[in-house]
C-alpha positions as CSV (number, residue, x, y, z in Angstrom):
1,M,115.7,142.1,97.0
2,E,113.2,144.2,95.5
3,G,111.4,146.7,98.0
4,R,107.7,146.2,98.8
5,E,105.6,147.3,95.8
6,A,102.5,149.5,95.5
7,R,100.2,146.5,95.5
8,D,101.1,145.6,99.1
9,E,99.5,149.1,100.2
10,D,96.3,147.4,101.2
11,R,98.4,145.1,103.6
12,L,99.7,148.1,105.4
13,R,96.2,149.4,105.9
14,A,94.9,146.2,107.4
15,P,92.4,146.6,110.1
16,K,94.0,146.0,113.5
17,L,92.8,144.3,116.7
18,G,93.2,146.0,120.0
19,A,96.3,144.8,121.9
20,H,94.2,142.8,124.4
21,V,91.2,141.8,122.4
22,V,92.7,138.6,121.1
23,W,93.4,137.1,124.6
24,F,89.9,136.6,125.5
25,T,88.5,134.9,122.3
26,L,87.4,131.5,123.1
27,V,89.2,131.3,126.4
28,S,86.4,129.3,128.0
29,A,87.3,126.4,125.7
30,C,90.8,126.2,127.0
31,S,90.7,127.4,130.6
32,K,93.1,124.9,132.5
33,P,96.4,126.4,133.5
34,A,99.4,124.5,132.3
35,S,102.2,123.1,134.7
36,T,105.7,121.9,134.0
37,G,106.1,118.7,132.0
38,A,108.4,117.4,134.7
39,D,105.8,116.7,137.2
40,A,102.3,117.3,136.0
41,G,100.2,114.3,135.9
42,A,103.1,112.0,136.5
43,S,102.5,108.9,138.6
44,P,105.3,107.0,140.4
45,G,104.7,104.0,138.1
46,G,105.2,106.0,135.0
47,D,104.1,104.1,131.8
48,A,103.8,100.6,133.7
49,A,101.3,102.3,136.3
50,S,99.2,103.6,133.4
51,G,99.3,100.4,131.4
52,L,100.4,102.4,128.4
53,D,101.6,100.3,125.5
54,T,104.5,102.8,124.5
55,A,105.5,100.5,121.6
56,A,102.1,100.9,120.1
57,I,102.1,104.5,120.2
58,A,105.6,104.6,118.9
59,R,104.6,102.6,115.8
60,A,101.3,104.8,115.4
61,E,103.8,107.9,115.4
62,D,106.2,106.2,113.1
63,L,103.5,104.9,110.6
64,R,101.5,108.2,110.8
65,R,98.3,106.5,111.8
66,A,96.4,108.9,114.2
67,K,93.7,106.3,114.6
68,D,96.2,104.0,116.4
69,V,96.7,106.6,119.1
70,T,94.0,105.2,121.6
71,P,91.6,107.4,123.4
72,E,92.8,105.8,126.7
73,A,96.2,107.3,126.1
74,R,94.9,110.7,125.1
75,T,92.9,110.8,128.4
76,S,95.1,108.9,130.8
77,H,95.5,110.3,134.3
78,D,99.2,109.6,133.8
79,G,100.9,112.6,132.3
80,S,103.6,110.6,130.5
81,A,100.9,108.7,128.5
82,R,99.2,112.0,127.5
83,R,102.6,113.3,126.6
84,R,103.3,110.4,124.3
85,S,100.0,110.6,122.8
86,A,100.4,114.5,122.1
87,R,104.0,114.0,120.7
88,A,102.6,111.1,118.2
89,L,99.7,113.2,117.1
90,A,101.8,116.2,116.6
91,R,104.2,114.5,114.4
92,I,101.4,112.9,112.5
93,A,99.5,116.2,112.1
94,D,96.9,115.1,109.6
95,A,93.0,115.7,109.4
96,A,92.4,112.9,112.0
97,S,94.9,114.4,114.4
98,I,93.1,117.7,114.7
99,E,90.4,116.9,117.1
100,P,92.6,115.0,119.6
101,L,95.2,117.8,119.4
102,V,92.6,120.2,120.1
103,A,91.8,118.3,123.3
104,H,95.3,118.2,124.2
105,L,95.8,121.9,123.8
106,A,93.3,122.2,126.9
107,D,95.5,119.9,129.1
108,E,97.2,121.0,132.3
109,D,100.6,119.7,131.5
110,G,102.8,122.1,129.9
111,E,104.4,119.5,127.7
112,V,101.4,118.2,126.3
113,V,100.2,121.7,125.4
114,A,103.5,122.5,123.7
115,W,103.2,119.2,121.6
116,A,99.5,120.0,120.8
117,A,100.3,123.5,119.6
118,Y,103.2,122.3,117.4
119,G,100.9,119.8,115.9
120,L,97.9,122.2,115.3
121,G,100.4,124.7,113.6
122,Y,101.4,121.9,111.2
123,A,97.8,121.1,110.6
124,C,96.6,124.5,109.8
125,K,96.0,124.5,106.1
126,G,92.5,125.1,105.5
127,H,91.8,125.9,109.0
128,E,94.1,128.9,109.6
129,D,91.8,131.3,111.4
130,A,90.2,128.7,113.6
131,H,93.5,127.4,114.7
132,V,94.9,130.8,115.4
133,K,91.8,131.6,117.6
134,M,92.2,128.4,119.5
135,L,95.9,128.9,120.1
136,A,95.5,132.6,121.0
137,A,92.9,131.6,123.6
138,R,95.2,129.1,125.0
139,A,98.0,131.8,125.3
140,A,95.4,134.0,127.1
141,S,94.8,131.2,129.7
142,L,98.4,130.6,130.3
143,E,99.1,134.3,130.7
144,S,96.3,134.8,133.1
145,S,97.4,131.7,135.3
146,R,101.1,132.8,135.3
147,G,101.8,129.5,136.9
148,D,103.1,128.1,133.7
149,G,106.5,129.5,134.2
150,R,108.6,127.3,132.0
151,S,111.8,129.1,132.5
152,M,114.7,126.8,132.2
153,P,118.5,126.9,132.3
154,S,120.2,127.7,128.9
155,S,121.8,124.3,129.1
156,A,118.5,122.5,129.3
157,R,118.0,119.9,126.5
158,G,115.3,117.6,125.3
159,A,111.7,117.8,126.8
160,A,112.9,120.4,129.3
161,E,113.1,122.7,126.4
162,L,109.3,122.3,125.5
163,D,107.8,125.7,126.5
164,P,104.0,125.9,125.7
165,T,104.1,129.7,125.3
166,V,106.7,129.6,122.6
167,A,105.2,126.6,121.0
168,I,101.9,128.4,120.6
169,A,103.4,131.6,119.4
170,R,105.2,129.7,116.8
171,A,102.3,127.7,115.8
172,I,100.3,130.8,115.2
173,G,103.3,132.1,113.0
174,R,103.2,129.0,111.0
175,C,99.4,129.3,110.4
176,G,100.1,132.7,108.8
177,G,97.4,135.1,107.6
178,A,96.2,138.5,108.6
179,L,94.6,137.3,111.9
180,A,97.8,135.6,112.9
181,E,99.8,138.8,112.4
182,Q,97.4,140.8,114.4
183,V,97.5,138.3,117.3
184,L,101.3,138.3,117.3
185,V,101.7,142.1,117.0
186,A,99.2,142.5,119.9
187,A,101.1,140.1,122.0
188,V,104.5,142.0,121.2
189,K,103.0,145.2,122.3
190,T,101.5,143.6,125.4
191,G,104.8,142.1,126.5
192,G,105.2,139.3,128.9
193,P,106.2,135.7,128.2
194,F,103.8,135.4,125.3
195,G,104.9,138.8,123.9
196,T,108.5,137.7,123.9
197,A,107.7,134.3,122.1
198,A,105.4,136.3,119.5
199,V,108.6,138.1,118.4
200,T,109.9,134.7,117.0
201,G,106.4,133.8,115.9
202,L,106.6,136.9,113.6
203,G,109.7,135.7,112.3
204,D,108.1,132.4,111.3
205,L,105.3,134.3,109.6
206,A,107.7,136.5,107.8
207,T,109.6,133.5,106.5
208,R,106.4,132.2,104.8
209,R,105.1,135.4,103.7
210,K,108.4,137.4,103.0
211,Q,106.6,140.7,104.2
212,L,105.1,142.1,107.5
213,G,102.6,144.9,107.7
214,A,103.5,148.4,109.2
215,D,102.3,147.6,112.6
216,A,104.3,144.5,112.8
217,M,107.5,146.4,111.5
218,T,107.0,149.1,114.0
219,A,106.5,146.8,116.9
220,L,109.6,144.8,116.0
221,L,111.7,148.0,115.7
222,D,110.5,149.3,118.9
223,I,111.7,146.3,120.8
224,V,115.2,146.3,119.2
225,G,115.5,150.1,119.8
226,S,113.8,150.4,123.2
227,R,115.5,152.4,126.1
228,D,113.2,151.2,128.5
229,R,113.9,147.5,128.4
230,T,116.6,145.1,127.2
231,P,116.5,144.7,123.4
232,N,115.2,141.4,122.2
233,D,117.4,140.8,119.2
234,M,115.3,137.7,118.1
235,A,113.3,140.5,116.4
236,F,116.0,140.4,113.6
237,Y,114.7,136.9,112.8
238,A,111.5,138.6,111.3
239,L,113.3,141.8,110.1
240,S,115.9,139.7,108.2
241,R,113.1,137.8,106.5
242,A,110.6,140.7,105.6
243,D,111.1,143.1,102.9
244,A,111.7,146.5,104.6
245,G,110.9,148.7,101.6
246,E,111.5,152.3,101.4
247,A,109.2,153.0,104.4
248,F,111.3,151.1,106.8
249,G,114.7,150.6,105.3
250,R,116.6,153.3,107.1
251,R,115.1,152.3,110.5
252,V,115.9,148.7,110.0
253,L,119.5,149.6,109.0
254,E,120.0,151.6,112.0
255,A,118.4,149.0,114.3
256,A,120.7,146.3,112.9
257,R,123.8,148.6,113.1
258,G,123.0,149.3,116.9
259,A,122.8,145.4,117.5
260,L,126.3,144.8,116.1
261,G,127.5,146.1,119.7
262,R,125.6,143.4,121.6
263,A,127.0,139.9,121.5
264,S,124.4,137.1,121.6
265,D,123.5,134.0,119.6
266,A,121.0,136.3,118.0
267,R,123.4,138.9,116.7
268,I,124.0,137.0,113.5
269,L,120.3,137.8,112.7
270,A,121.1,141.4,112.8
271,V,124.0,140.7,110.3
272,K,121.5,138.9,108.1
273,T,119.1,141.9,108.3
274,L,121.9,144.1,107.2
275,A,122.4,142.1,104.0
276,R,118.7,142.6,103.0
277,T,119.2,146.4,102.9
278,P,117.4,147.6,99.8
279,H,120.1,148.4,97.1
280,D,118.3,149.5,94.1
281,A,119.0,152.9,92.3
282,T,116.9,154.6,95.0
283,A,118.6,153.1,97.9
284,R,122.3,153.0,96.7
285,D,123.5,155.1,99.6
286,L,121.7,152.8,102.1
287,A,123.4,149.8,100.7
288,K,126.9,151.5,100.8
289,E,126.2,152.3,104.6
290,A,125.3,148.6,105.1
291,A,128.3,147.3,103.1
292,A,130.6,149.4,105.3
293,D,128.9,147.8,108.6
294,L,129.3,144.4,107.1
295,A,132.9,144.7,106.0
296,G,133.6,145.9,109.5
297,V,132.2,142.6,110.9
298,V,134.1,140.6,108.3
299,T,137.4,142.2,109.2
300,D,137.2,142.2,113.1
301,A,138.2,138.8,114.1
302,K,138.4,139.8,117.8
303,G,134.9,141.2,118.1
304,F,132.9,138.8,116.0
305,T,132.5,135.0,115.7
306,P,133.6,133.1,112.6
307,A,130.0,132.4,111.9
308,E,129.1,136.2,112.1
309,R,132.0,137.2,110.0
310,A,131.1,134.5,107.2
311,E,127.5,135.7,107.3
312,A,128.6,139.2,106.8
313,A,130.9,138.3,103.9
314,R,128.1,136.5,102.3
315,G,125.9,139.4,102.8
316,L,128.2,141.8,101.0
317,G,127.5,139.7,97.9
318,S,123.7,140.2,98.2
319,L,124.1,144.0,98.3
320,G,125.0,144.2,94.5
321,E,127.5,146.6,93.0
322,A,127.3,149.2,95.8
323,A,129.1,146.7,97.9
324,Q,131.8,145.7,95.7
325,P,134.4,148.4,96.9
326,A,133.9,147.2,100.5
327,V,134.3,143.6,99.5
328,A,137.6,144.6,97.7
329,E,138.9,146.5,100.7
330,A,138.1,143.8,103.1
331,L,140.0,141.3,100.8
332,S,143.0,143.6,100.9
333,R,143.0,143.5,104.8
334,L,142.4,139.7,105.1
335,A,144.5,138.0,102.3
336,P,147.3,136.5,104.1
337,D,151.0,137.1,103.1
338,K,153.5,134.3,102.7
339,D,154.0,133.9,106.3
340,A,154.0,130.3,107.2
341,V,152.0,130.7,110.5
342,A,149.3,132.8,108.5
343,I,149.0,130.1,105.9
344,Q,148.7,127.2,108.5
345,A,146.1,129.3,110.1
346,L,144.0,128.5,107.0
347,L,143.2,125.2,108.6
348,G,140.9,127.2,110.9
349,P,137.7,129.2,110.3
350,E,139.6,132.0,108.6
351,H,139.6,129.9,105.4
352,A,135.7,130.0,105.4
353,V,135.5,133.7,105.9
354,L,137.9,134.4,103.3
355,L,136.4,132.0,100.8
356,T,133.1,133.4,101.3
357,L,134.3,136.8,100.9
358,L,135.8,135.9,97.5
359,G,132.4,134.3,96.5
360,S,130.9,137.7,97.1
361,L,132.9,139.4,94.2
362,S,130.8,140.3,91.2
363,T,131.5,138.6,87.7
364,D,133.6,141.9,87.0
365,P,135.5,142.6,90.3
366,P,136.6,146.2,90.9
367,R,140.2,146.9,89.9
368,T,141.1,147.6,93.6
369,A,140.6,143.8,94.3
370,E,143.1,142.7,91.8
371,P,146.2,143.0,94.1
372,A,144.7,140.7,96.6
373,L,143.3,138.4,94.0
374,K,146.8,138.0,92.3
375,A,148.3,137.4,95.7
376,L,145.7,134.7,96.6
377,S,145.9,133.1,93.1
378,I,149.5,132.1,93.8
379,I,149.2,131.3,97.4
380,S,151.2,128.2,98.6
381,A,152.5,126.5,101.6
382,P,156.1,126.9,102.4
383,S,156.5,123.1,102.7
384,E,154.5,120.0,101.7
385,P,150.9,120.7,103.0
386,T,148.6,118.1,104.4
387,P,145.7,117.0,102.0
388,A,143.4,119.3,103.9
389,L,145.5,122.4,103.7
390,A,146.3,121.7,100.0
391,R,142.4,121.5,99.5
392,R,141.9,124.9,101.2
393,L,144.7,126.5,99.3
394,A,143.5,125.3,96.0
395,E,140.0,126.6,96.9
396,L,141.4,130.2,97.6
397,R,143.6,130.2,94.5
398,C,140.8,129.0,92.4
399,A,138.4,131.5,93.7
400,A,140.7,134.3,93.2
401,A,141.7,133.2,89.7
402,L,137.9,133.2,88.8
403,G,137.8,136.9,89.7
404,L,140.8,137.6,87.6
405,A,139.8,135.4,84.6
406,R,136.7,137.7,84.1
407,G,134.8,134.9,82.2
408,A,137.6,133.4,80.3
409,H,137.2,129.6,81.1
410,D,140.8,128.8,79.7
411,A,142.8,131.5,81.2
412,E,146.0,130.4,82.4
413,V,145.4,131.6,86.1
414,L,142.5,129.1,86.2
415,R,144.5,126.2,84.7
416,K,147.1,126.7,87.3
417,C,145.0,127.1,90.4
418,D,144.6,123.4,91.1
419,A,146.3,120.0,90.2
420,E,145.5,118.9,86.7
421,G,142.2,117.3,86.5
422,G,141.3,118.5,90.1
423,E,137.7,118.9,90.9
424,I,138.2,122.4,92.6
425,G,139.9,123.8,89.3
426,Q,137.3,122.0,87.0
427,R,134.5,123.8,89.1
428,A,136.2,127.2,88.8
429,R,136.6,126.7,85.0
430,L,133.2,125.6,84.7
431,T,131.9,128.5,86.6
432,S,133.8,130.9,84.4
433,L,132.6,129.1,81.3
434,L,129.0,129.5,82.3
435,R,129.4,133.3,82.7
436,R,129.0,134.0,79.0
437,P,126.9,132.6,76.3
438,L,128.0,129.2,75.1
439,S,129.4,129.6,71.5
440,T,130.6,126.6,69.4
441,E,133.9,126.4,71.1
442,R,132.3,126.9,74.7
443,K,129.7,124.3,73.9
444,N,132.5,121.8,73.2
445,A,134.1,122.7,76.6
446,L,130.8,122.1,78.4
447,R,130.6,118.6,76.9
448,A,133.9,117.8,78.2
449,F,132.9,119.0,81.6
450,A,129.6,116.8,81.3
451,K,132.1,113.7,81.2
452,S,134.3,114.8,84.0
453,E,135.4,112.1,86.4
454,H,134.1,114.1,89.2
455,L,130.3,113.6,89.8
456,R,129.6,117.1,91.0
457,I,131.1,118.6,88.1
458,R,129.1,116.4,85.7
459,E,125.8,117.5,87.7
460,L,126.8,121.4,87.4
461,A,127.4,120.9,83.6
462,I,123.9,119.4,83.3
463,E,122.3,122.0,85.4
464,A,123.6,124.6,83.0
465,V,121.3,123.1,80.1
466,G,118.5,124.7,81.8
467,Q,120.2,128.2,81.8
468,H,121.4,128.2,78.3
469,P,118.9,127.7,75.6
470,E,121.6,128.4,73.0
471,L,122.8,124.7,73.4
472,G,119.8,123.6,71.4
473,D,120.2,120.0,70.2
474,A,123.4,119.6,72.1
475,G,121.6,120.3,75.3
476,A,119.2,117.5,74.7
477,A,121.9,115.2,73.9
478,L,123.6,116.1,77.2
479,L,120.3,115.4,79.1
480,A,119.7,112.1,77.5
481,D,123.3,110.9,78.1
482,A,122.9,111.9,81.9
483,L,119.6,110.1,82.3
484,T,121.5,106.9,81.5
485,S,123.8,107.2,84.4
486,K,123.5,104.9,87.3
487,K,124.2,107.8,89.7
488,A,121.0,108.9,91.4
489,G,122.1,112.6,91.7
490,L,123.0,113.0,88.1
491,V,119.7,111.3,86.9
492,A,117.8,113.6,89.2
493,T,119.7,116.8,87.9
494,A,118.9,115.9,84.3
495,A,115.2,115.1,85.3
496,E,114.8,118.4,87.1
497,V,116.1,120.3,84.2
498,I,113.5,118.5,81.8
499,A,110.9,119.2,84.4
500,S,111.6,122.9,84.6
501,H,112.6,123.4,80.9
502,P,110.8,120.7,78.7
503,E,111.4,122.9,75.7
504,R,115.1,121.9,75.9
505,V,114.3,118.3,74.7
506,L,111.8,119.1,72.1
507,V,113.0,118.7,68.5
508,L,111.6,119.3,65.1
509,A,108.8,116.8,64.5
510,E,109.4,113.9,62.0
511,S,106.4,115.2,60.1
512,E,108.0,118.6,59.6
513,K,111.1,117.0,58.4
514,R,109.2,114.9,55.7
515,A,107.2,118.0,54.8
516,A,110.5,120.0,54.2
517,L,111.6,117.4,51.6
518,D,108.2,117.0,49.9
519,P,107.9,119.6,47.1
520,K,104.2,119.2,47.2
521,A,103.9,120.1,51.0
522,P,102.6,123.4,51.9
523,P,105.3,125.9,53.0
524,P,106.6,125.7,56.8
525,T,104.7,127.6,59.4
526,A,106.1,130.1,61.8
527,N,105.6,127.5,64.6
528,P,106.7,124.1,63.3
529,A,105.4,121.1,65.3
530,Q,107.7,119.6,67.8
531,E,108.2,116.3,69.6
532,L,110.2,114.7,72.4
533,S,113.8,113.9,71.3
534,R,113.8,110.1,70.8
535,D,117.1,109.7,72.6
536,V,115.7,111.7,75.6
537,G,112.4,109.5,75.5
538,R,114.3,106.3,75.4
539,A,116.7,107.3,78.2
540,L,113.9,108.9,80.4
541,A,112.0,105.4,79.9
542,A,115.0,103.6,81.0
543,A,115.5,105.9,84.2
544,L,111.8,105.3,85.1
545,A,112.2,101.7,85.0
546,E,115.1,101.6,87.2
547,K,114.8,100.4,90.8
548,W,116.3,103.2,92.7
549,P,116.7,102.8,96.5
550,E,113.8,104.0,98.6
551,D,115.7,106.8,100.1
552,R,116.5,108.4,96.6
553,F,113.4,110.5,96.9
554,E,114.5,113.4,94.8
555,T,115.4,111.1,92.0
556,R,112.2,109.3,92.0
557,I,110.2,112.5,92.3
558,A,112.2,114.5,89.5
559,L,111.6,111.5,87.1
560,V,107.8,111.5,87.5
561,E,107.7,115.3,87.0
562,A,110.0,115.2,84.0
563,A,107.9,112.5,82.5
564,A,104.7,114.6,83.0
565,A,106.3,117.9,81.8
566,V,107.1,116.3,78.4
567,H,103.9,114.0,78.2
568,H,106.2,110.9,78.1
569,P,104.1,107.8,77.0
570,Q,104.8,106.3,80.6
571,A,104.0,109.5,82.4
572,K,100.5,108.6,83.6
573,A,101.4,105.1,84.6
574,V,104.4,106.2,86.6
575,A,102.6,109.1,88.3
576,S,99.7,106.9,89.1
577,A,102.1,104.5,90.9
578,A,103.6,107.3,92.8
579,C,100.2,108.4,93.8
580,N,100.2,105.2,95.9
581,D,103.7,105.7,97.4
582,A,104.3,105.3,101.0
583,N,105.9,108.7,101.3
584,V,103.5,111.7,101.6
585,V,106.0,114.0,99.5
586,V,106.1,111.6,96.8
587,R,102.4,111.3,96.8
588,D,101.8,115.1,96.9
589,R,104.1,115.6,93.8
590,A,102.6,112.8,92.0
591,Q,99.2,114.3,92.3
592,K,100.6,117.6,90.8
593,A,102.2,115.6,88.0
594,L,98.8,113.8,87.3
595,R,97.2,117.2,87.1
596,T,99.8,118.4,84.7
597,L,98.6,115.6,82.5
598,G,95.2,116.8,82.5
599,E,93.9,114.2,85.0
600,N,91.1,115.2,87.6
601,V,92.6,113.8,90.8
602,G,91.9,114.5,94.3
603,A,94.5,114.0,97.1
604,C,96.6,110.9,96.7
605,A,95.9,108.7,99.8
606,A,98.3,106.8,101.8
607,P,98.3,103.1,100.6
608,D,96.2,100.5,102.3
609,R,99.0,97.8,102.3
610,E,100.6,97.2,105.6
611,A,103.8,99.2,106.2
612,S,106.7,98.1,108.3
613,P,107.4,100.4,111.3
614,A,111.1,101.4,112.1
615,P,113.0,98.3,113.4
616,E,114.5,100.5,116.2
617,I,111.1,100.6,118.0
618,G,111.6,98.8,121.3
619,H,115.3,98.7,120.8
620,A,116.1,102.4,120.9
621,I,119.3,103.9,122.7
622,E,118.2,105.4,125.9
623,H,121.1,107.7,126.8
624,P,123.1,110.2,125.0
625,T,125.9,108.4,122.9
626,K,128.9,110.3,121.6
627,V,130.3,109.8,118.1
628,V,133.9,111.0,117.3
629,L,134.5,111.7,113.6
630,T,138.1,111.9,112.7
631,T,138.5,113.9,109.4
632,D,141.7,114.3,107.4
633,A,141.8,118.0,108.9
634,K,140.7,117.3,112.5
635,A,138.6,115.4,114.9
636,V,135.2,116.6,115.9
637,T,132.3,115.1,118.0
638,I,128.6,114.5,117.7
639,V,126.4,113.6,120.9
640,L,123.2,111.7,119.8
641,E,120.5,112.6,122.1
642,P,117.6,110.1,121.9
643,E,115.0,111.6,124.3
644,L,113.1,113.7,121.5
645,A,114.5,111.5,118.5
646,P,115.0,107.9,119.7
647,I,114.6,106.3,116.4
648,T,116.8,108.7,114.6
649,A,119.6,108.6,117.1
650,T,119.6,104.9,117.2
651,R,119.7,104.6,113.4
652,I,122.6,106.9,113.3
653,A,124.5,105.0,116.0
654,S,124.0,101.9,114.0
655,L,125.3,103.2,110.9
656,V,128.4,104.4,112.8
657,K,128.9,101.1,114.3
658,N,128.6,99.4,111.0
659,G,131.3,101.7,109.5
660,F,129.0,103.7,107.1
661,Y,130.5,107.1,107.6
662,K,134.2,106.0,107.1
663,G,135.4,107.5,103.9
664,I,132.5,109.8,103.3
665,V,133.3,113.3,102.5
666,V,132.0,116.5,103.9
667,H,129.9,117.3,100.9
668,R,128.4,120.7,101.8
669,V,129.6,123.7,103.9
670,V,127.9,127.1,104.2
671,P,130.1,129.0,106.2
672,G,128.3,130.5,109.2
673,F,125.3,128.2,108.6
674,V,125.8,124.4,108.4
675,V,128.1,121.5,107.7
676,Q,126.5,118.6,106.1
677,L,127.7,115.0,105.6
678,G,126.4,111.4,105.3
679,D,126.1,110.8,101.5
680,P,128.4,108.2,100.0
681,D,128.2,109.7,96.6
682,G,129.2,113.0,97.9
683,D,126.6,115.1,95.9
684,G,123.8,115.5,98.5
685,Y,121.5,113.1,96.5
686,G,122.2,109.9,98.4
687,G,121.9,108.1,101.6
688,S,122.2,104.7,103.4
689,G,119.6,103.1,101.2
690,T,117.0,102.9,103.7
691,S,114.6,105.9,104.5
692,L,114.0,107.4,108.0
693,R,110.7,109.1,109.1
694,C,111.0,112.6,110.8
695,E,111.0,113.0,114.7
696,T,110.6,116.8,114.6
697,S,110.0,118.8,117.8
698,P,109.2,122.3,118.9
699,V,112.7,122.9,120.1
700,P,115.4,125.4,118.9
701,F,118.4,124.8,116.6
702,L,121.2,126.7,118.5
703,P,124.7,126.7,117.4
704,L,126.4,123.4,117.1
705,D,123.1,121.4,117.1
706,V,122.9,118.4,114.9
707,G,119.9,117.8,112.5
708,M,118.7,115.4,109.8
709,A,118.9,116.7,106.3
710,L,115.7,116.2,104.3
711,A,114.2,116.6,100.8
712,G,110.6,116.9,102.3
713,R,108.7,115.4,105.2
714,D,109.9,111.9,106.2
715,T,112.7,111.7,103.6
716,G,115.6,111.3,105.9
717,S,118.2,108.6,105.7
718,S,121.9,109.2,106.6
719,Q,122.7,112.7,106.0
720,L,123.4,115.0,109.0
721,F,124.0,118.7,109.3
722,V,125.6,120.6,112.1
723,T,124.4,124.4,112.7
724,L,127.0,126.9,113.1
725,S,124.9,129.7,114.3
726,R,121.5,130.3,115.6
727,T,119.0,129.1,112.8
728,P,115.4,129.7,113.9
729,H,114.0,129.0,110.5
730,L,115.2,125.3,110.9
731,D,113.2,124.9,114.3
732,G,110.5,122.3,114.1
733,E,111.2,121.7,110.4
734,Y,113.9,119.2,110.8
735,T,114.7,116.4,113.3
736,R,117.2,117.6,115.9
737,V,119.1,114.5,116.8
738,G,121.8,115.9,119.0
739,R,124.5,118.4,119.7
740,A,128.1,118.8,118.3
741,E,131.3,119.5,120.1
742,G,134.7,120.7,118.6
743,D,135.7,123.1,116.2
744,W,133.2,122.6,113.4
745,A,133.6,126.2,112.1
746,S,137.0,124.9,110.7
747,I,135.6,121.9,108.7
748,A,135.6,122.6,104.9
749,Q,133.9,121.0,102.1
750,G,135.9,118.0,100.8
751,D,137.2,117.1,104.1
752,V,137.2,113.3,104.4
753,I,136.0,111.2,107.5
754,V,138.7,108.8,107.9
755,D,137.2,107.2,110.9
756,A,134.0,107.3,112.8
757,K,133.7,105.7,116.3
758,L,130.8,105.2,118.7
759,I,131.9,106.0,122.4
760,E,129.4,104.0,124.4
C-alpha cells in the first residue's frame, strides 16, 4: 500500500476536542441510565401481557416498513415490546426509522439502546454529525450512571451479547467524519468501558476512510504499548486498516511485533498490521523486518494458530519483492518430504498454510525457492489417495509448477501437475497464460479456456478480457458468447467486464467501413466512429430478456449496468424496471445506471405493490439446531441459532432438511479468514432460487461463527460462511446465524458435501 500523501497534511492538523468535552454535548436529551436487557422493563406475561402482535412487527421488519412498527410497541411498558420495536427499526434503518430510533436511544433498557445505536449508525448518511452528537451524549450518560455494566461471560450468545456501550462506539465509527474521530479518540484517552469500545469504533472508521489522524494513531499505539495497563490488541483492527505512512510506520511495526508474544483472538489483527508495513523504495528495510516476523509466524506451528500462520503467509505476498527471500526460506522449511505421515497431514490445516505461502510468491520467484518448488511440483501420496487428499496434492503441485513455469502456460511441469482436463491444472495454466501479453498463439489458448468444461475456468477466461485490451475483436466475441450462457455466473462475469470496459465491445462503425470503400469519401480521421458489436448487442438483449431467479442479484444488476455502459437500445427500459425492484441494492444500482444514460432521476423508491413477507414468520425454529455436514474430507458441524436470526436459521434448516446442501462443493476458502459454501453452481453467484432478507445485529463475528454471504443488503439466499478468525470488519454487516464446531481450518476449496443432516 502507498503511504499517506502530502494532501493528507490538513487531516493531521485537524482541530481536536478536549478529552472530556464530547461527553456533555446534548446529555439532557438522553439522560436515562440503561439496565441489562435481561430484566429491564420485562413483565411476567412477556408479549402476552403487553398485547404485542409479534408477528406484525416481524412482518414490518422483514418488509422494511417502519410505519408498521406501531407507537404502542415503541412506548410499551413491556421491555420485550420495546426491544422488538428497536430491533425492527434498526434493521429497517431508513429515513422513517430515525425519529423512533432516537427515542429508543433514550430508553432505560440496555438492549433497546444497543439496537437503537446500531440503527442510527446505519442511517447516518446525510446526518453524520447530528447522529454522532446524539450517540456521544448517550455514551456520556451511560458512563455517568456506571449502572449499565453489561459485562457478560465470553461464552454468551445472542441478545446477551448486545452491549449498548459497544454498539454506540461502533455506530459512531460507522458514521465517520472528523467529529466521529475526535469523539472516539477522546474516549480512548479517557478510558473506561466506552474508551475500550471506542478502540473498535476507530477500526470501523478506519475501514471506511483507510486512514486516521495523528491523534488517533498515537492513542492507538499508546494502548498497545502501554506499560501501565494491559494492552488492548483490538487496536490492531484500526492499525491494520489505516495507512501508517512514514510518520508512524516504525512505531506500528514495533507495536505489532510486540503483540506476537500475546496469544488472543485479536493477535491475528497484529499479523495483518505487519502485512501493511510500507514497502516502497524508502521503506524497504522496514518491509524486510516485517517479512522476517511474518515468516517466523508461518513456520511456528506450535506458537501460532493455523489462521494466524495462513494470514502471515498471505501477508508476505503483500510486502512486495522485499519479502520474497523470506517466502523462499519459509517454503524450504515447510515443504514436506516423501514421508507418508507428513503427506497424510496435508488433510489438516498445514495444506492451507503451504498453499497460501505458494500464492505469495511473485511471478518471478527467487532462485532460492526452486528446490522447494521442484519438490512440491512432484509431490504424491505413497499409496492411492482419497479424493480429498488427491485434490490437495494437485493444488500444491500446480501452485509450485506455476512458480517454476514463469509465465509459460504450456510448460511440461504445468501439464503434469493435475490429471488431464482437471480444473486445478487448468486454473494454473490459465493463470500462467495471463501473466504475459496475449499474442496470436496465446489468444487461441484463451479461447480454449473460455470453452472449458469447468464453469469457474470459463469465468476466469472471460474476466481476462477486461485486463487484456490486445484481444481486440476476439475479446468482444468471447463476451458475446458468454452472454448466451444459461449459467448466471458466467453471464454476470461478462456483463461486469462490459460495464467496466465498454470499449472492449465497440467495433468500427458500419459507416466508417462504407466510407473506406468509397473513393469519393473523405480520408479517415484519427478517431473513427465506433458502435456496439452486433453480436454483443444481440447477446446482451437475450440475456436481459432472460427470467433469472430472484436471488441472482449480481447477474441482474450487472446486465443493467452493462446495458447502460454501452447505451444499449433496451438500457433505459430495463434500468427503469430495475428502479422499481423490491430490493434496495437493485434500485440503487438502477438509479446510477439511469444517470449514466443521462436521465435526471431522484432516488428509486420501493414499489407500491404488496410484497410477501418471509413464510417463516410465525413458524420459526425456537432453539439452537445442529447441522452435521459430512464432506469427502471430514465431518464438521454448524449450530443454527435462531434468537437473533429466526428467519435465516429456519430457512437454512429447511434447506438442509430438503437435501439442498447434498452434493454442493465448498466453493471458496480463504485460509485464516472464511470457508464459504451453499452455491449449487459452485462459482459463488448462485443460491437456492429464493432470496432472504438480512437479520444483521450489533454482535461480533468470532472464530467459528457462521454468517450469510451477501452481494449487498437483503441479497442472501443459501450461501453460508464460517469465520476462521476474529473478523471485526464483518460485525453488523452480515447476518450471524450460528456457530460452527469441528476442524473447519482443514476444509479446502473443492471439498464436496456428501451429506447434510439436521439433528433436532
